[in-house]
C-alpha positions, -999 to +999 in steps of 0.1 A: +710+087-360+744+074-371+777+070-350+794+095-373+764+126-360+774+114-321+812+124-326+800+164-335+787+161-299+802+176-269+799+193-239+798+230-245+773+261-245+741+255-268+711+279-280+679+269-265+645+283-275+620+284-243+584+282-243+565+316-245+576+339-214+593+317-198+625+320-200+631+326-164+613+293-152+631+271-181+663+287-162+650+278-130+641+246-137+676+233-155+696+247-134+684+222-109+704+194-128+737+186-120+762+193-145+741+223-160+745+258-164+726+283-171+731+315-186+700+338-193+712+375-206+681+399-194+679+442-200+667+466-179+663+505-186+669+521-148+651+551-156+623+544-172+616+507-156+621+515-121+601+483-105+598+464-137+616+435-141+646+425-162+638+414-198+651+392-217+675+404-241+668+374-269+632+372-260+625+333-263+661+322-261+689+314-233+718+295-231+729+263-216+761+245-210+758+207-210+766+176-220+739+169-251+751+129-248+739+127-211+717+158-206+700+161-239+666+145-232+665+159-195+673+198-210+650+191-241+622+180-217+626+201-189+598+227-175+593+254-197+616+244-228+604+244-261+637+228-275+669+227-281+682+247-315+693+220-341+712+219-375+702+183-391+692+171-356+722+178-340+725+204-313+743+229-327+770+251-304+772+286-294+808+297-298+831+304-269+838+338-276+804+343-283+794+336-247+824+353-238+814+389-250+778+379-233+793+372-205+809+405-202+787+426-216+762+415-179+785+399-156+754+392-133+737+384-166+716+417-164+726+449-184+719+482-181+704+500-211+706+537-207+680+561-223+689+588-245+673+618-246+649+630-270+661+652-300+635+670-321+627+647-349+631+616-328+600+586-336+588+583-303+556+558-290+539+564-263+543+537-239+516+545-209+485+573-207+461+587-234+483+575-262+494+543-251+505+524-285+504+560-307+538+566-325+544+603-335+578+629-340+593+650-310+584+686-323+598+703-293+617+696-266+607+714-225+636+704-202+625+727-175+591+703-169+605+671-186+580+678-215+582+675-248+555+684-277+551+654-305+525+652-333+504+628-334+478+614-360+450+615-346+413+611-361+428+617-392+445+649-384+483+661-372+476+675-338+510+688-314+504+675-280+523+680-247+534+652-230+560+641-200+587+624-217+581+597-190+548+582-206+574+582-240+599+554-249+631+566-255+656+555-283+676+529-264+713+524-264+706+487-268+738+464-279+716+447-303+701+477-318+706+497-348+707+531-329+674+543-344+637+538-327 
């Protein structure tokens, strides 16, 4: 690597790729290093996931602020880290405004994503129960009983099923989504 390439390296925020489902371990490992700050933005859906742990906002990725000249090796080979995102062998800076926006969205690192109510015609996916993984369309709302009627395709036939809305994935107000399911 030439001396000119090192001149692009400076203290800043970088995006790191974690090993599969090891974002939390990687951030915990890196936070033990002096002069390394980590940020793992995560999401939680309070109504649906009362007891489930927050999930990464960007699955497989997190951010770290460090001096690559000093900590490149320690960061790159830390437990749970797959690699530092690079362009032509040089770690890519995450612009400060991007990090500021991410931190404003979730100062504690956990972004609460409210569920939006179902509407007739919404595409939904069963997340639990007999129809887990199946997709269908909402045909009727029954708010008094917290249930909805969903049109599923079962054994090649369209069948309307009344189901508890807690067993369905809601359309989400996720900041990275387009707003549709």
